[in-house]
C-alpha positions in Angstrom: -0.6 -18.7 -9.9 2.1 -21.1 -10.9 3.1 -24.1 -8.9 6.3 -26.2 -9.3 6.2 -29.8 -8.1 9.3 -31.9 -7.7 8.7 -35.6 -8.1 10.6 -38.1 -6.0 11.7 -41.5 -7.5 8.6 -43.2 -6.1 6.2 -40.7 -7.8 8.2 -41.0 -11.0 7.8 -44.7 -11.1 4.0 -44.3 -10.6 3.8 -41.9 -13.5 5.8 -44.3 -15.7 3.4 -47.2 -14.7 0.4 -45.1 -15.6 1.9 -44.1 -18.9 2.7 -47.7 -19.7 -0.7 -48.9 -18.7 -2.5 -46.2 -20.8 -0.3 -47.0 -23.9 -1.0 -50.8 -23.6 -4.7 -50.8 -22.8 -7.0 -51.0 -25.8 -9.8 -48.8 -24.6 -12.5 -50.5 -26.6 -11.8 -53.7 -24.8 -10.9 -52.5 -21.3 -11.9 -55.0 -18.7 -13.0 -54.3 -15.1 -9.6 -55.3 -13.7 -7.9 -52.8 -15.9 -10.2 -50.0 -14.8 -9.6 -50.8 -11.2 -5.8 -50.7 -11.6 -6.0 -47.4 -13.4 -8.3 -45.8 -10.8 -6.0 -47.1 -8.0 -2.9 -45.6 -9.6 -4.6 -42.3 -10.2 -5.7 -42.3 -6.5 -2.1 -42.8 -5.4 -0.8 -40.0 -7.6 -3.7 -37.8 -6.3 -2.6 -38.4 -2.8 1.0 -37.5 -3.7 -0.2 -34.2 -4.9 -2.3 -33.4 -1.9 -3.5 -29.8 -1.5 -1.4 -27.3 0.5 -3.6 -25.1 2.6 -2.6 -23.0 5.6 -4.9 -20.9 7.8 -4.0 -18.2 10.2 -6.1 -16.9 13.2 -5.5 -14.5 16.1 -5.2 -16.2 19.5 -6.7 -13.4 21.5 -9.0 -11.5 19.1 -12.0 -12.2 16.8 -11.9 -11.3 13.1 -13.1 -7.8 12.5 -12.9 -6.8 16.1 -11.7 -3.3 17.1 -8.8 -3.4 19.6 -7.5 -0.7 21.8 -4.6 -2.3 23.8 -1.0 -1.4 24.4 0.8 -3.7 24.7 -1.0 -5.5 21.8 -1.4 -9.3 21.8 0.1 -10.1 18.4 0.0 -13.9 19.0 -1.5 -16.1 16.3 -1.8 -19.7 15.2 -0.9 -21.2 11.8 -3.0 -24.3 11.0 -2.4 -27.0 8.3 -6.0 -27.4 7.0 -4.9 -29.0 3.7 -4.2 -32.5 2.7 -0.4 -32.4 2.5 2.2 -33.2 5.2 4.9 -30.5 5.1 8.2 -32.2 5.7 10.6 -31.4 8.6 13.3 -29.0 7.4 10.9 -26.9 5.3 10.2 -23.3 6.3 6.8 -21.8 7.0 6.8 -18.0 6.5 4.5 -15.6 8.3 4.2 -12.1 9.7 1.9 -9.1 9.7 0.2 -6.7 7.3 -0.3 -3.2 8.8 -2.4 -1.1 6.5 -1.3 -3.5 3.7 2.4 -2.9 4.4 4.6 -5.9 5.2 6.1 -6.4 8.6 7.8 -9.3 10.4 6.8 -10.2 14.0 9.5 -7.8 15.4 7.7 -5.0 13.4 10.5 -4.5 11.0 9.1 -3.1 7.7 9.5 -5.0 4.4 10.5 -8.1 6.3 8.9 -11.5 7.1 9.4 -14.1 9.8 9.9 -17.8 9.3 10.2 -21.1 11.2 12.1 -24.1 10.1 10.0 -27.2 10.9 11.7 -29.5 13.4 9.2 -32.3 12.6 6.6 -33.0 9.9 3.7 -30.5 9.9 0.8 -32.9 9.3 -2.8 -32.1 8.3 -4.6 -30.8 11.4 -1.4 -29.6 13.0 -0.9 -26.1 14.5 2.1 -23.8 15.0 1.5 -21.2 17.7 3.4 -17.9 17.5 3.5 -16.0 20.8 4.2 -12.2 20.4 3.2 -9.3 22.6 4.5 -5.9 21.9 4.2 -2.1 22.6 3.1 -0.2 19.6 5.9 1.8 17.9 5.2 5.3 16.7 3.2 4.5 13.6 0.8 7.3 14.5 -0.9 8.8 17.6 -4.5 7.8 18.2 -5.1 6.5 14.7 -6.8 3.3 13.7 -4.9 0.8 11.5 -5.8 -2.5 9.9 -3.7 -5.2 11.7 -3.5 -8.6 10.0 -1.7 -11.8 10.9 -0.6 -13.5 7.7 0.8 -16.9 6.7 2.5 -16.9 3.3 3.1 -20.6 2.8 6.1 -22.9 2.4 9.4 -21.8 0.8 11.1 -18.6 -0.3 8.8 -18.0 -3.2 5.7 -17.8 -0.9 6.5 -14.2 0.1 8.3 -13.0 -3.0 6.7 -12.0 -6.3 3.1 -13.3 -6.1 2.2 -14.0 -2.5 1.2 -17.4 -1.2 3.0 -19.5 -3.8 3.1 -23.0 -2.2 -0.4 -22.5 -0.7 -3.2 -23.7 -3.0 -5.9 -21.8 -1.2 -5.2 -18.2 -0.3 -8.6 -17.1 1.1 -7.6 -18.0 4.7 -4.1 -16.6 4.7 -4.9 -13.5 6.7 -6.9 -12.6 9.8 -7.5 -8.9 10.4 -8.7 -6.7 13.2 -8.8 -2.9 13.6 -6.2 -1.6 16.1 -6.5 1.9 17.7 -3.0 3.1 18.5 -2.2 4.9 21.7 -2.0 8.7 21.8 1.6 9.8 22.4 2.7 12.8 24.5 5.5 14.5 22.6 7.5 16.8 24.9 6.6 17.7 28.5 3.7 20.0 28.8 3.2 22.5 31.7 1.0 20.0 33.6 3.7 17.4 33.4 6.7 19.6 34.3 6.5 18.2 37.8 6.2 14.6 36.7 8.0 12.0 38.7 9.8 10.6 35.6 10.9 12.6 32.6 13.4 12.3 29.8 15.6 14.7 27.8 18.3 14.4 25.1 21.5 16.3 24.6 24.8 15.5 22.7 23.9 12.0 21.7 22.8 11.1 25.2 19.5 10.5 26.9 18.9 11.6 30.5 16.1 10.0 32.5 15.1 11.9 35.7 13.4 9.8 38.3 12.1 11.5 41.5 10.3 8.6 43.2 11.6 5.2 42.5 13.3 3.7 45.6 14.3 0.5 43.7 15.5 -0.3 40.3 12.9 -0.6 37.5 13.3 -1.8 33.9 12.2 0.3 31.0 12.7 0.4 27.3 14.1 3.3 25.4 13.2 3.7 21.7 14.5 6.2 19.2 12.5 7.0 16.1 13.1 9.1 13.0 10.5 11.9 12.5 8.8 9.7 9.9 8.2 7.0 12.6 11.0 4.5 11.7 12.5 2.7 14.7 16.2 3.4 14.7 17.3 2.1 18.1 16.0 0.3 21.1 17.6 -0.6 24.5 16.4 -2.1 27.8 17.6 0.0 30.7 17.5 -0.1 34.4 16.2 3.1 36.0 17.3 4.2 39.4 16.4 7.0 41.7 17.9 10.3 40.4 19.4 10.6 36.9 20.2 7.7 34.5 22.4 8.5 31.6 22.3 6.5 28.4 24.8 6.8 25.5 23.0 6.8 22.2 24.3 5.5 18.8 25.7 8.2 16.5 22.7 10.0 14.9 22.9 12.2 11.8 21.6 15.8 12.1 17.9 15.9 12.1 14.7 15.6 14.2 14.0 12.5 16.3 11.5 11.2 18.8 12.6 9.4 21.9 10.2 7.1 23.8 10.5 5.7 27.3 8.2 2.8 28.2 7.9 1.1 31.6 5.1 -0.4 33.6 4.5 2.9 35.3 5.0 5.4 32.4 5.1 6.1 28.7 6.8 9.3 27.7 7.7 10.6 24.2 10.1 13.5 23.7 11.0 15.2 20.4 14.7 16.3 20.1 17.1 17.7 17.5 20.6 16.6 16.6 22.6 19.5 15.1 26.3 19.3 15.3 
């Protein structure tokens, strides 16, 4: 792992002083005072090159625990357990690994999340990331390895070789096993008389509600057949039929998912026009 350090003028002057001192001291006749100065200068430079070390830990779960919750509490804490102070204005990068695949905290694949520091991130400091979410359609009833991850400081920390800018990478992830919910695709005979149902036709979604006497908020999600999230929208369900215009979808097979406090319904539909 390669690290690039940028010296400020103060550190450059220290290096120059050390170099000058070494060149001018005759080692066979070094006195106690010369040794003390040399040690003090090396100590200062050592402090300037303090170790970067970030640690991540789940807020609600224990490492290795098996979790079966939906919504999932994806909140975690990034701690500065190293010797260095990270300056305000630098960026700490973090996210998730799900079965070793990279996701940001919004569960976008091949993406990471970051936070620009508003103040110095000193040793012993913590950054708390709050994130609760409903599981997308990664799979029905399967178990995945879910890891919180902190990459380090700067763009290079999550590109190429991970954790550049973090001298110790043994504590950069914290993992649990997550059991995903089982999804109902389509409406079976036993659910034909359900109080809430959903159908799709001509780039529109239709939500049928037989019981709600007051407005209720729900989330509509559209996935490709491979499980990629294509569209999401918060909607207000009323009694009767609620119609939602969907974005233009290419011909193919899709899965629509309706989520509220009272119901989770998934329906497979086809676009062919």
